[in-house]
N, C-alpha and C positions, 0 to 999 in steps of 0.2 A: 604526830603519826602513831597509829596504834601498832604496837609490837606484839606479834604472836610468838609464843615461845613453847618449846617442848624440851624434854631432857636432852634431846639430840641436837637441836638447832634453834636459832632465833631468826625470824624472818620479818623484815619490814615490808609488808606486802600491800597494806591498805592505806589509801590516801586519807588525809584528815577530812572529816565531814562535820561542818558546823551544825547541820541539821540533825546529825545522828543517823541519817538514812543514806542508803545507796541505791543507785539505779543500774539496771542491767543494760549493758551496751549491745549484747547479743542474747538470743534465747539460751537458757541454761537448764540443766537437769539438777533436781534436788533429790535427796535420798532419805529413806526412812530411818537410817541410823548412821553412825560414824564409820560403819564398815563399808558403806557405799555399795552394798550388794543388791538392794532393791530400790527401784525408782519410786519416789513418793509423789512427785509432781514435776511439772515443767513451768518455767517462768518466761514470759515473752519479753522482748525488748522493751525497755522503758518502765518495767515494773519496779516498785520500791520494796526494799527490805531493810531489816535491822540485823546487826550482828549481835548474837547473844553470848558467845563464848570468846574469851581472849586466850584460850589455850589450845594448842594443836592436839587433836584427838584422831590418831590414824589418818592424819592429813585432811581432816574435815573440820568445818566450823559450823556450829548451829546458827540458823537464821530464822527470822520470823517475817513473813510477807505482810506488808502493810495493808494491802487491799482486802485481804480475807482473814488475816490473823493466823495463817497456817504456819506450823512449825516443821522444819525439815533441816537437812544437813547439806551443806555446800562443799564441794571439793576445793581445796586450796589452789588447785591448778586453775580454777575458774575465777579466783579473786581478781586477777588483772583485768577481767571483763566487767568489773564494777567501777562506776564513777560515783563520786560524792554527789549526793542530791543537793541542789541549791535551795530547794524548798521542801518542806515536809509534805507527805501525802495527806490530802484532805478529801474525805468522801463527799459526794454530791447527792443531796436528797433528791428523790424522784417520786412523783405521785403515781398512784395506781392508774389514773387517767393517762399519764404520759407513758406508762408501761404498756397499756392497751394499744396505744398508737404504734408502738414498736414491735408488737407481736408478729405482724407479717414479715418484718425484717429478720426477727429471731428465727422463725420457721424457715425462711429462705436460706439462712446461714447453715442450718443443719442439712437441708437438702443439697446445697452446694457442696458441703463436706462429704456427703454420701456419694456424690458423682465422681469425686477423686478416688484414685486407687488408694485404699486404706486397709489397715488391719487394726484389731483391738490391741491397745497398748496400755497395760497397767501403769497408771501414773501419767498417762498422756493427756496434755491439755493444749498442745500446739499441733496444727495441721501438718500432715494429713491423718495422723494416727492418734486416736483418743481412747480413754476409758469412758465409762458411762457418764460419770459426774463431770469429767473433764470436758466432754462435748457440751453438756448443758451449761457449765460455767462459761465456756468460751463463747457460746452462742449469745448468752445474755450480756457478757462483757463487751462483745462487739457492738452492742447497742447502748453501752454506757451504764449497764446494770450489773452490780456485783452480787454474786451468790457465794455462800460458803463453799469450800472445796469438795468435801466428800458427800456422798449421797445421804448418809444418815444425818449429816449436819444440815443439808439442804431441806430434808424432810422436817427437821425441827424448826427451821426458819420460816417456812411458808405458812400461809393460812390454810387450815384444813377445810376441805370441801367434800361433798358427796359425789358419787358417780353421776347422779342426775344433774349436778351443777357444772360438770366438766365443759370447758370451753377451749378452743385452740390456744396454745400457749401455756396451759396448765401442766403440772408435772404429775407423773405417775411414779409411785414408789413400790418397790418389791422387797420382800424380806424372807429370810429363813429364820434365824434366831433374832436378827435385828435387820434394819434396812441395809441392803447391800447393792441395790441397783435402782437407777432412775431413768425415766424416759420423758420425752416431750410429746404432749398430746397434740395431734394435728386436726382433730375433728372427724366427724363421720365414722367414729369407731376405730381410728387408726392412730398409732403413735410411732415415733422415730427414736432409735436408741443405738448406742454402740455396745454390742454384746460380745462376750468372750468366745473362745474356740471350743471349750469343753461343753458348755450348755447354751451356746448361742450361735451366731453366724460369723464370728471373728471379723466383724466389720460393722459399719453403720448401715442400718436397714430399717425399713418400715414394716410393722407387724400389726395385725388386727387385735383389738382388745376383745378376745373371744377364746373360748375353749374348743372351738370347732375348726381351728386352723391347723397348721402342720405341727410337728413335734416341738419346734422351738417356741412358737407363739402359745401353744397349749401349756408348755412348761412355765412360761412367764405368767400366764393367766392364773395359774394355781398359786403363784407367789405374790399376787397383788396384796399390798398392805394398806396403802392410803393414797389419797389424791390431794394435791396442794396447789395454791395460787400464789404467785409472786406479787406481793403488795408494795414492796419497797426495795431499794438497793441496800445491800448489807453494809453495815458500819461496824467495824471491829471494836 
């Protein structure tokens, strides 16, 4: 059994794992640092993770998610919600042709998410509240396709295409100093995305890929950085 220790206490919290990996029994929040002040991401039931620290740090432990390689911090209060994984996570290869067959389902996922009462949640990857890249990752994951977690990571992962090549299911990336927003192209000049309160709609919405729309769509049109196509499932 792994023993976590700090100057103040020693806690035997974590069951032994032959595989070295753990599974979430319930959805959990992960944080950007050991202070737990800012949500980094959320992990759905059944996701795999590895524990990277054996020392208590402000009651948090650093973890790495197995499906997308994401690093974040888990509250020790949530450790009892982990089960030892009996098998290690193994990514499943998927071809572009298989991805094309799943595009209608991926688009349907985002539209169904939009119909739920929702708001933009920084770090959100679980319904009903998502951030931009969380919505995209969740939509593809629901069809068995993994993408990296953050928008700039997704932009680096996909195949770059031109505006003229855009097809439904492709991704649109937006940037200021670097890529900081992502959307899913629906076809016919429209895309769907989860945008924030200050410069967006504070929810999931459909916007035109045009500078002739309202204030929000015009703002994002000015920030267009690149377009990309998902060719495979991410393998950390």
